[in-house]
C-alpha positions as CSV (number, residue, x, y, z in Angstrom):
1,X,-8.9,1.0,-22.1
2,X,-5.4,0.5,-23.3
3,X,-3.7,-2.4,-21.6
4,X,-1.1,-1.2,-19.1
5,X,1.8,-3.6,-18.3
6,X,2.9,-3.2,-14.7
7,X,6.4,-4.0,-13.4
8,X,8.3,-3.5,-10.1
9,X,9.5,0.1,-10.0
10,X,6.5,1.6,-11.7
11,X,5.2,4.8,-10.3
12,X,1.5,5.7,-10.3
13,X,-0.4,9.0,-9.7
14,X,-3.6,9.3,-7.7
15,X,-5.5,12.6,-8.3
16,X,-7.5,13.6,-5.3
17,X,-10.4,15.6,-6.7
18,X,-9.1,18.7,-8.3
19,X,-7.0,19.4,-5.1
20,X,-3.7,17.6,-5.4
21,X,-1.8,14.6,-6.8
22,X,-0.2,11.8,-4.7
23,X,2.2,9.1,-5.9
24,X,3.0,5.5,-5.1
25,X,5.4,2.9,-6.4
26,X,5.0,-0.8,-7.0
27,X,8.0,-2.1,-5.1
28,X,7.6,-5.9,-5.0
29,X,5.3,-8.9,-4.9
30,X,4.7,-10.6,-1.5
31,X,4.4,-14.4,-1.9
32,X,3.5,-14.6,1.8
33,X,0.3,-12.6,1.3
34,X,-1.3,-14.3,-1.6
35,X,1.3,-13.1,-4.2
36,X,0.0,-9.6,-3.9
37,X,1.5,-6.3,-5.0
38,X,3.2,-4.2,-2.4
39,X,3.2,-0.5,-2.9
40,X,4.9,2.4,-1.0
41,X,2.8,5.5,-0.9
42,X,4.7,8.8,-0.7
43,X,3.7,11.5,1.8
44,X,4.0,14.7,-0.2
45,X,1.0,16.2,-2.0
46,X,1.7,17.8,-5.3
47,X,-0.2,20.6,-7.2
48,X,-2.5,19.4,-10.0
49,X,-0.2,21.0,-12.6
50,X,2.9,19.2,-11.3
51,X,4.8,17.3,-14.0
52,X,6.1,14.1,-12.5
53,X,9.8,13.8,-11.8
54,X,10.5,10.2,-10.8
55,X,13.8,11.0,-9.0
56,X,12.0,13.7,-6.9
57,X,9.0,11.5,-6.1
58,X,11.0,8.5,-4.9
59,X,13.1,10.7,-2.6
60,X,10.0,11.7,-0.6
61,X,9.2,10.2,2.8
62,X,7.1,7.0,2.7
63,X,3.7,7.6,4.1
64,X,2.7,3.9,4.3
65,X,3.2,0.5,2.7
66,X,0.3,-1.7,1.6
67,X,-0.8,-4.8,-0.3
68,X,-3.1,-4.1,-3.2
69,X,-4.1,-5.2,-6.7
70,X,-3.1,-2.6,-9.3
71,X,-5.4,-3.6,-12.2
72,X,-8.8,-2.6,-10.8
73,X,-7.5,0.9,-9.9
74,X,-6.1,1.2,-13.4
75,X,-9.4,0.0,-15.0
76,X,-11.6,2.5,-13.3
77,X,-9.1,5.4,-13.6
78,X,-8.4,5.6,-9.8
79,X,-4.7,5.9,-10.7
80,X,-2.5,5.9,-13.7
81,X,1.1,5.0,-14.5
82,X,3.5,8.0,-14.9
83,X,6.9,6.4,-15.0
84,X,9.3,4.0,-13.4
85,X,12.4,3.9,-11.2
86,X,14.7,1.0,-10.4
87,X,15.1,2.5,-6.9
88,X,12.4,0.7,-4.9
89,X,13.9,1.5,-1.5
90,X,14.9,-1.0,1.2
91,X,12.3,-3.7,1.3
92,X,14.1,-6.2,3.6
93,X,12.8,-4.6,6.8
94,X,9.2,-3.7,5.9
95,X,7.0,-5.3,8.5
96,X,3.3,-6.3,8.3
97,X,0.8,-7.5,10.9
98,X,-2.5,-9.3,10.5
99,X,-4.9,-11.2,12.7
100,X,-6.4,-14.5,11.6
101,X,-10.0,-14.1,12.7
102,X,-12.4,-13.7,9.8
103,X,-14.5,-11.1,11.5
104,X,-13.6,-7.5,12.0
105,X,-15.4,-7.2,15.3
106,X,-12.0,-8.4,16.7
107,X,-10.2,-5.2,15.7
108,X,-10.2,-4.1,19.2
109,X,-8.9,-7.3,20.8
110,X,-7.5,-10.4,19.1
111,X,-5.3,-13.2,20.3
112,X,-4.4,-14.5,16.9
113,X,-1.9,-11.9,15.5
114,X,0.8,-12.6,13.0
115,X,3.7,-10.5,11.8
116,X,6.0,-10.9,8.8
117,X,8.5,-9.4,6.5
118,X,7.9,-9.5,2.7
119,X,8.3,-13.0,1.3
120,X,9.1,-14.5,4.7
121,X,7.0,-16.9,6.9
122,X,4.4,-15.3,9.1
123,X,5.3,-15.5,12.8
124,X,2.5,-16.0,15.4
125,X,2.7,-13.5,18.2
126,X,-0.7,-14.1,19.9
127,X,-2.1,-10.9,21.4
128,X,-0.9,-7.6,19.8
129,X,2.1,-6.1,21.6
130,X,3.0,-2.5,21.7
131,X,6.3,-3.0,19.8
132,X,4.3,-4.2,16.7
133,X,1.4,-1.7,16.8
134,X,3.0,0.6,14.2
135,X,3.5,-2.2,11.6
136,X,1.6,-1.8,8.4
137,X,-1.6,-3.9,8.3
138,X,-1.2,-6.8,5.9
139,X,-4.6,-6.9,4.4
140,X,-4.9,-6.7,0.6
141,X,-6.6,-3.3,0.2
142,X,-8.9,-2.5,-2.7
143,X,-8.1,0.7,-4.6
144,X,-10.9,2.5,-2.7
145,X,-9.2,2.0,0.6
146,X,-5.8,3.1,-0.7
147,X,-7.3,6.4,-2.0
148,X,-9.3,6.9,1.3
149,X,-6.1,6.4,3.3
150,X,-4.3,9.0,1.2
151,X,-7.1,11.5,1.7
152,X,-8.0,10.9,5.3
153,X,-5.1,8.9,6.9
154,X,-7.6,6.0,7.6
155,X,-8.2,2.9,5.6
156,X,-11.9,2.0,4.8
157,X,-12.4,-1.1,6.8
158,X,-15.9,-1.7,5.3
159,X,-14.1,-2.5,2.0
160,X,-12.4,-5.5,3.7
161,X,-15.5,-7.0,5.2
């Protein structure tokens, strides 16, 4: 495999079977969450014969934000780079939440939740409150979970265990 250099602003394509294409953009690195890559996944599904137009893609509604590692997805062909754009959107107000228990049996009830903005200190909130429930989860998702979320609107939790 040819080595792919990744930089902030790069846009990647995920082909979902022979059904449609979806796109995401590497928008920044979050030092707060293990120096991981933060991506914004766009909502629109494109036909398989769509020729990527970076300006059109980045104007789409953001479906979700996530932490991931790009290299494994590139290595197995789960996604590929199609272009770049300096426009990475507004990253100052993207919020993440995460609980500190090391066991996913606490998904239904935890008293150790944290919230944070990219590259800012995590804030302990204790029990999850309604006003934070729509924040993006701050786990670092493997490529399989990113693709599953694009396809089904649900992350694969088993990938995180």
